[in-house]
FILOMAR-446987 format. One line per 4 residues: number of its first residue (from 1); for each residue x, y, z of C-alpha. Coordinates in pm, 1 decimal. Example, Ala and Ser with C-alpha at 12.3 -4.5 7.8 and 13.67 -1.06 7.14 Angstrom:
2
1> 1230.0,-450.0,780.0 ~ 1367.0,-106.0,714.0
END
This chain:
401
1> -3480.7,3325.3,19709.2 ~ -3254.5,3630.9,19727.2 ~ -2921.5,3728.2,19574.9 ~ -2803.9,3860.9,19914.4
5> -2658.1,3582.9,20127.8 ~ -2710.7,3789.5,20444.9 ~ -3078.3,3854.0,20367.4 ~ -3131.4,3486.4,20289.5
9> -2967.8,3387.2,20618.3 ~ -3186.6,3624.7,20818.7 ~ -3507.7,3506.7,20648.4 ~ -3403.8,3141.7,20665.3
13> -3333.6,3161.9,21038.2 ~ -3670.5,3321.2,21107.8 ~ -3855.1,3066.0,20896.1 ~ -3684.8,2771.0,21058.7
17> -3759.1,2914.7,21399.3 ~ -4128.3,2928.1,21303.8 ~ -4122.5,2561.7,21203.1 ~ -4079.1,2584.9,20826.0
21> -3851.6,2361.7,20622.4 ~ -3640.9,2593.0,20406.2 ~ -3472.2,2560.4,20065.1 ~ -3244.4,2848.1,19955.4
25> -3133.2,2964.9,19610.5 ~ -2919.4,3261.3,19512.4 ~ -3075.9,3306.9,19167.2 ~ -3396.9,3245.5,18973.2
29> -3229.4,2979.2,18761.7 ~ -3109.2,2789.0,19069.5 ~ -3452.5,2819.6,19231.1 ~ -3623.5,2672.9,18924.0
33> -3394.9,2368.4,18938.2 ~ -3492.2,2313.2,19303.4 ~ -3860.8,2359.0,19226.6 ~ -3845.9,2104.9,18944.3
37> -3711.6,1849.1,19192.4 ~ -3951.9,1934.6,19474.4 ~ -4232.9,2186.2,19450.7 ~ -4251.9,2412.2,19759.2
41> -4579.2,2528.9,19911.9 ~ -4457.2,2884.6,19990.9 ~ -4207.9,3094.0,19794.9 ~ -4035.0,3415.5,19901.3
45> -3857.9,3580.4,19611.0 ~ -3676.7,3910.8,19571.7 ~ -3798.6,4125.3,19282.8 ~ -3461.4,4269.5,19180.6
49> -3189.3,4011.6,19110.5 ~ -2909.8,3975.9,18857.6 ~ -3001.1,3752.0,18568.4 ~ -3359.1,3629.4,18602.3
53> -3572.7,3883.7,18787.0 ~ -3834.6,3789.7,19044.3 ~ -4109.2,3863.5,18790.2 ~ -3944.9,3636.2,18531.0
57> -3891.4,3365.0,18791.8 ~ -4258.1,3386.4,18896.7 ~ -4375.1,3345.6,18534.8 ~ -4140.5,3051.4,18481.3
61> -4247.6,2892.8,18810.4 ~ -4618.0,2918.9,18723.1 ~ -4536.2,2744.0,18397.8 ~ -4418.8,2433.1,18581.9
65> -4667.0,2145.3,18560.5 ~ -4803.5,2074.0,18905.1 ~ -5119.8,1931.7,19056.9 ~ -5103.2,2154.7,19365.0
69> -5084.0,2529.8,19407.8 ~ -4796.9,2724.9,19565.7 ~ -4823.9,3064.0,19734.4 ~ -4581.7,3320.3,19587.8
73> -4470.9,3631.6,19779.7 ~ -4255.5,3897.1,19610.6 ~ -4015.7,4099.0,19824.1 ~ -3972.0,4445.7,19678.0
77> -3902.4,4808.3,19745.2 ~ -4149.4,4898.4,19467.1 ~ -4482.2,5042.9,19565.0 ~ -4622.2,5190.6,19245.0
81> -4961.2,5052.0,19138.2 ~ -4828.6,4961.8,18793.8 ~ -4552.4,4754.8,18952.4 ~ -4802.0,4573.5,19175.1
85> -5023.3,4502.0,18872.6 ~ -4724.1,4363.3,18683.8 ~ -4646.0,4129.0,18971.3 ~ -5004.8,4004.9,18990.6
89> -5011.8,3945.5,18615.3 ~ -4695.7,3738.6,18649.9 ~ -4865.3,3512.9,18906.7 ~ -4763.3,3659.3,19241.5
93> -5009.4,3622.3,19529.2 ~ -4875.6,3880.7,19772.6 ~ -4609.2,4150.5,19823.2 ~ -4382.6,4250.9,20109.8
97> -4192.0,4576.3,20116.6 ~ -3825.4,4558.8,20206.0 ~ -3684.7,4574.6,20462.1 ~ -3908.5,4290.0,20576.4
101> -4079.1,4320.6,20912.4 ~ -4078.5,3984.1,21089.7 ~ -4430.5,4016.6,21233.9 ~ -4575.5,4116.1,20897.5
105> -4392.7,3830.7,20723.0 ~ -4526.9,3575.6,20967.7 ~ -4880.2,3714.3,20927.3 ~ -4851.3,3695.8,20546.3
109> -4719.3,3339.8,20562.9 ~ -5005.3,3239.3,20792.8 ~ -5254.1,3391.7,20549.5 ~ -5085.5,3203.7,20266.2
113> -5112.0,2877.0,20457.4 ~ -5484.8,2933.2,20511.9 ~ -5531.4,2988.0,20140.7 ~ -5329.8,2677.4,20058.3
117> -5533.6,2474.4,20306.1 ~ -5857.2,2596.2,20147.5 ~ -5713.9,2513.3,19806.8 ~ -5629.5,2160.4,19922.5
121> -5978.1,2113.0,20064.6 ~ -6128.3,2241.4,19741.0 ~ -5910.0,2004.9,19540.2 ~ -6019.8,1710.6,19757.0
125> -6384.9,1809.7,19723.5 ~ -6345.8,1848.0,19347.8 ~ -6185.6,1505.7,19337.2 ~ -6479.5,1358.2,19530.2
129> -6722.0,1535.1,19295.7 ~ -6532.1,1407.9,18991.6 ~ -6528.4,1052.3,19125.3 ~ -6899.6,1078.9,19210.2
133> -6981.3,1210.2,18863.4 ~ -6775.0,931.4,18707.8 ~ -6965.0,676.4,18915.1 ~ -7296.9,836.1,18822.3
137> -7194.7,825.7,18456.0 ~ -7109.7,456.4,18488.0 ~ -7446.4,393.9,18654.0 ~ -7623.0,598.8,18386.2
141> -7445.4,408.0,18109.9 ~ -7542.2,80.4,18275.3 ~ -7902.8,195.3,18321.2 ~ -7916.0,325.1,17964.5
145> -7789.5,-9.5,17839.4 ~ -8053.0,-189.2,18049.6 ~ -8325.0,41.5,17917.0 ~ -8218.3,-19.0,17557.8
149> -8241.3,-392.1,17622.1 ~ -8578.1,-341.3,17795.1 ~ -8701.2,-150.0,17490.2 ~ -8598.8,-436.8,17264.5
153> -8776.9,-682.7,17493.1 ~ -9091.6,-469.8,17500.7 ~ -9090.6,-428.4,17124.1 ~ -9054.0,-806.2,17094.9
157> -9396.1,-840.2,17261.0 ~ -9530.9,-733.5,16921.4 ~ -9376.3,-1024.9,16735.8 ~ -9521.4,-940.2,16395.3
161> -9586.4,-588.7,16266.9 ~ -9782.6,-707.7,15964.1 ~ -9979.5,-1023.6,15895.3 ~ -10217.1,-1137.8,15622.8
165> -10529.3,-1338.9,15703.8 ~ -10793.0,-1503.0,15492.5 ~ -11025.0,-1206.3,15520.6 ~ -10795.6,-909.2,15566.6
169> -10453.1,-765.6,15639.2 ~ -10332.5,-641.9,15977.7 ~ -10059.1,-386.9,16056.1 ~ -9941.0,-286.5,16404.0
173> -9742.5,5.8,16543.7 ~ -9576.4,45.9,16885.3 ~ -9366.7,357.4,16946.4 ~ -9265.3,456.6,17300.4
177> -9206.8,819.1,17400.3 ~ -8894.3,708.8,17589.4 ~ -8693.9,388.6,17603.9 ~ -8996.1,197.3,17726.1
181> -9360.1,289.6,17760.6 ~ -9705.6,181.4,17866.4 ~ -9868.9,105.4,17530.4 ~ -9923.8,-242.2,17392.4
185> -10100.8,-375.0,17083.6 ~ -10147.6,-731.8,16966.5 ~ -10366.2,-998.6,16815.3 ~ -10452.4,-1362.6,16874.5
189> -10648.9,-1636.9,16695.1 ~ -11000.6,-1669.7,16830.9 ~ -11273.1,-1909.7,16717.8 ~ -11235.3,-2057.0,16372.2
193> -11250.4,-1769.5,16126.8 ~ -11224.2,-1507.6,16402.4 ~ -10940.3,-1271.7,16495.7 ~ -10889.7,-1104.4,16833.0
197> -10732.0,-756.6,16856.3 ~ -10632.3,-555.0,17160.2 ~ -10489.7,-209.7,17225.8 ~ -10378.6,-111.9,17578.2
201> -10253.4,217.9,17721.1 ~ -10120.7,193.7,18078.9 ~ -10114.4,514.2,18283.6 ~ -9779.3,682.0,18325.2
205> -9454.0,614.9,18145.2 ~ -9131.5,430.9,18198.6 ~ -9029.2,103.7,18353.7 ~ -9324.5,42.6,18589.0
209> -9575.1,98.7,18307.3 ~ -9372.6,-125.1,18075.7 ~ -9364.2,-402.9,18335.2 ~ -9741.9,-389.1,18358.8
213> -9779.2,-414.9,17979.6 ~ -9555.4,-722.1,17985.8 ~ -9781.8,-886.6,18242.4 ~ -10096.2,-791.6,18051.6
217> -9945.3,-941.3,17737.2 ~ -9949.5,-1277.7,17913.3 ~ -10323.1,-1245.6,17980.3 ~ -10388.5,-1192.7,17606.5
221> -10131.4,-1438.0,17472.7 ~ -10144.7,-1556.9,17112.8 ~ -9933.3,-1864.3,17193.0 ~ -10061.9,-1980.8,17532.9
225> -10432.6,-1974.5,17446.5 ~ -10528.1,-2150.3,17770.1 ~ -10402.9,-1841.4,17957.6 ~ -10578.3,-1590.5,17732.2
229> -10869.4,-1444.6,17929.5 ~ -11040.1,-1329.5,17608.1 ~ -11093.2,-1695.1,17508.3 ~ -11280.1,-1989.1,17652.3
233> -11207.3,-2351.8,17580.6 ~ -11452.6,-2566.6,17387.5 ~ -11453.9,-2935.6,17294.1 ~ -11291.0,-2855.1,16961.9
237> -11065.2,-2563.8,17054.7 ~ -11122.1,-2208.5,17171.0 ~ -11379.0,-1938.9,17107.1 ~ -11404.0,-1571.7,17191.7
241> -11557.7,-1456.7,17514.5 ~ -11774.0,-1144.2,17491.8 ~ -11517.6,-857.8,17503.6 ~ -11702.7,-673.9,17780.9
245> -11697.1,-988.7,17995.1 ~ -11325.0,-1040.7,17931.5 ~ -11250.1,-679.4,18026.1 ~ -11452.9,-716.5,18347.2
249> -11247.7,-1026.5,18437.2 ~ -10926.5,-837.4,18364.6 ~ -11041.9,-550.3,18586.4 ~ -11096.6,-790.4,18877.5
253> -10758.8,-957.5,18823.2 ~ -10574.6,-625.9,18822.2 ~ -10741.0,-512.1,19144.5 ~ -10705.5,-849.1,19320.7
257> -10366.8,-972.7,19200.8 ~ -10156.3,-672.7,19099.3 ~ -10018.3,-445.1,19366.3 ~ -10003.7,-136.6,19148.9
261> -10144.0,213.2,19130.0 ~ -10148.0,195.5,18750.9 ~ -10467.4,165.2,18552.7 ~ -10515.0,140.2,18179.6
265> -10750.9,202.3,17893.3 ~ -10809.9,-62.4,17631.3 ~ -11004.8,-185.1,17334.3 ~ -11066.3,-556.2,17289.8
269> -11220.0,-657.5,16957.7 ~ -11334.4,-980.9,16792.4 ~ -11351.6,-978.2,16411.5 ~ -11544.1,-1232.6,16208.8
273> -11314.3,-1262.6,15907.9 ~ -11591.2,-1402.1,15689.1 ~ -11868.5,-1150.7,15755.3 ~ -11679.1,-841.0,15873.7
277> -11879.3,-823.4,16196.8 ~ -11673.4,-666.5,16474.0 ~ -11765.5,-689.5,16843.5 ~ -11576.6,-430.8,17048.3
281> -11530.9,-378.3,17421.4 ~ -11409.5,-26.9,17503.6 ~ -11266.7,78.4,17839.2 ~ -11176.5,445.6,17829.0
285> -10974.0,408.5,17507.8 ~ -11017.5,648.5,17211.8 ~ -11300.3,553.1,16976.0 ~ -11214.4,312.2,16694.6
289> -11234.5,456.5,16344.1 ~ -11375.4,290.7,16032.5 ~ -11258.7,429.5,15700.6 ~ -11505.2,306.0,15442.3
293> -11408.8,204.6,15092.4 ~ -11562.8,528.7,14962.2 ~ -11353.0,737.4,15204.5 ~ -11627.6,801.6,15458.7
297> -11506.5,808.7,15818.5 ~ -11695.4,679.0,16121.4 ~ -11585.9,717.7,16483.7 ~ -11809.1,555.1,16737.3
301> -11798.7,381.8,17073.7 ~ -11930.6,362.2,17426.9 ~ -11626.2,523.1,17594.3 ~ -11635.0,324.3,17911.9
305> -11438.0,325.0,18235.8 ~ -11061.3,249.1,18251.3 ~ -10948.3,-88.6,18383.5 ~ -10795.5,-117.8,18730.2
309> -10950.7,188.6,18893.5 ~ -11258.9,53.9,19067.2 ~ -11412.6,-281.9,19153.0 ~ -11759.6,-380.2,19036.8
313> -11751.2,-167.1,18722.4 ~ -11974.9,-281.1,18437.4 ~ -11821.5,-271.7,18092.7 ~ -12023.4,-260.1,17773.0
317> -11961.5,-363.9,17415.7 ~ -12093.4,-265.5,17074.6 ~ -12078.4,-385.3,16715.7 ~ -11945.1,-239.8,16393.2
321> -11979.3,-384.4,16045.0 ~ -11701.0,-393.9,15789.0 ~ -11753.1,-440.1,15417.7 ~ -11482.2,-538.2,15170.2
325> -11255.0,-239.5,15117.5 ~ -11327.8,-92.5,15461.2 ~ -11060.1,-66.2,15726.5 ~ -11068.0,-50.9,16104.1
329> -10822.1,177.9,16282.1 ~ -10756.1,159.0,16658.8 ~ -10517.9,421.4,16800.3 ~ -10393.6,518.7,17145.7
333> -10445.7,872.3,17276.4 ~ -10083.4,947.5,17190.3 ~ -10221.7,1021.7,16842.9 ~ -10527.2,1226.7,16931.9
337> -10325.8,1412.2,17200.3 ~ -10043.8,1493.7,16962.0 ~ -9953.4,1863.5,17016.9 ~ -10083.9,2093.1,16745.1
341> -10085.1,2472.0,16713.7 ~ -10132.3,2713.5,17006.7 ~ -10134.4,2446.8,17276.7 ~ -10415.8,2247.6,17118.7
345> -10419.0,1872.4,17053.1 ~ -10479.3,1700.8,16721.8 ~ -10801.7,1553.4,16861.5 ~ -11059.0,1337.1,16688.4
349> -11154.5,1619.4,16451.4 ~ -10792.0,1667.8,16348.0 ~ -10759.2,1294.8,16293.5 ~ -11061.4,1299.0,16062.9
353> -10902.9,1579.9,15861.0 ~ -10573.1,1392.0,15840.5 ~ -10695.1,1042.9,15742.4 ~ -10830.7,1124.8,15392.5
357> -10476.4,1212.4,15283.5 ~ -10367.1,861.0,15386.9 ~ -10657.7,680.2,15224.3 ~ -10442.8,510.0,14963.3
361> -10160.2,419.5,15204.2 ~ -10185.1,65.0,15338.3 ~ -10015.9,-168.2,15585.1 ~ -9707.7,-61.5,15778.3
365> -9656.2,228.0,15538.0 ~ -9978.2,379.1,15673.1 ~ -9828.1,414.7,16020.6 ~ -9502.6,553.0,15879.4
369> -9704.3,816.0,15693.9 ~ -9913.5,887.4,16004.8 ~ -9601.4,947.6,16216.8 ~ -9463.6,1174.7,15942.8
373> -9782.0,1383.8,15943.4 ~ -9780.8,1402.9,16325.5 ~ -9421.2,1524.3,16309.1 ~ -9520.6,1796.6,16062.2
377> -9817.0,1905.6,16274.9 ~ -9634.6,1911.2,16609.8 ~ -9284.4,2005.5,16497.1 ~ -9158.2,1721.0,16717.7
381> -8961.0,1409.7,16634.9 ~ -9025.3,1257.0,16978.0 ~ -9382.4,1278.7,17103.0 ~ -9477.2,1342.1,17467.6
385> -9681.6,1021.3,17488.2 ~ -9651.4,667.8,17358.3 ~ -9807.8,613.7,17015.9 ~ -9956.3,280.5,16914.7
389> -10218.2,146.2,16679.6 ~ -10369.2,-134.9,16475.6 ~ -10494.6,-114.2,16117.4 ~ -10714.5,-396.0,15988.2
393> -10802.4,-380.8,15617.9 ~ -11100.1,-604.6,15546.4 ~ -11120.2,-793.8,15216.3 ~ -11362.8,-1071.0,15306.9
397> -11263.7,-1436.7,15288.7 ~ -11158.8,-1620.4,14973.4 ~ -11086.1,-1301.9,14780.1 ~ -10785.1,-1206.1,14573.8
401> -10520.2,-1021.9,14769.7
END
């Protein structure tokens, strides 16, 4: 664009000879009209023109809405640094001093084309990145939706969070550190007047651990008693197997039938609802806790070896005795390994200091209060490990509830 017809003709002839398609305008206003109809890739504009100056035209041109970039060269006799800065601020990319040397012009145009080509490649790459990110977001949204559904399915494995029995009241808690986790708690009817409890903590986190808990839930089913490995069939129904024997069977099944690198800790307990006698098999799980009616706390157990690590392991069992007013608490290590001050864990000692404050809290409210205290101690609302537990409050049979 130039107000001199002769200068435009000279430039236009050179450009056409070099293979460019040329549009001419004698003023900034006329050039803007052309640019609104078809945006050029390269612009040559005189600085000094009647009406709209080259600087004003450059500002107006940069204001046009366009998806692609155009390279703008100002033709000028100005050489002061302030003038150059003004041109750059207006949006110019390059300057040529008049009278224009043909070799220099061609070199500047070639440089401009290289920049435009790089800009086009960058735009294409950005478009690919944007499309990839959009696809990843769609996949993430889909995965997140699947994980939310998986969490609901896993939580449904614990069908009842509180249940009253003729002999005591049971409350259960299952809280994953992510969408899904590797903890599982549950109960099942055993021999007449007996209640079976289990607490499982599968190694690791996430989907693979959750899938293993779902399979283990089938081996300790409360509805399909013939598939429950903790029970054996009798002429009149079912009765409890010794917990240590049931855990040994489960260990063999995991090693023989499950192609997995996961292992798990567990407690399997059989409670006589009439007498309060509890037989417990422990396989690497934290010790069970008895909170006596007078507030005394007892933590005891054999420790044991986790399930699914090694064949031929012998598991042991032990007994605990509940009296009316006592309660049995079984927790996963997500509680005892709750972060405390200075990189320490809550631990069994911290749990013993915490439980007296919750002595009067019963049922599901107990676990709500426990989570609240863990939040206060750790400063976290989401814990680094899954947290699960069972609370059985023994009353003895045929007593007022």
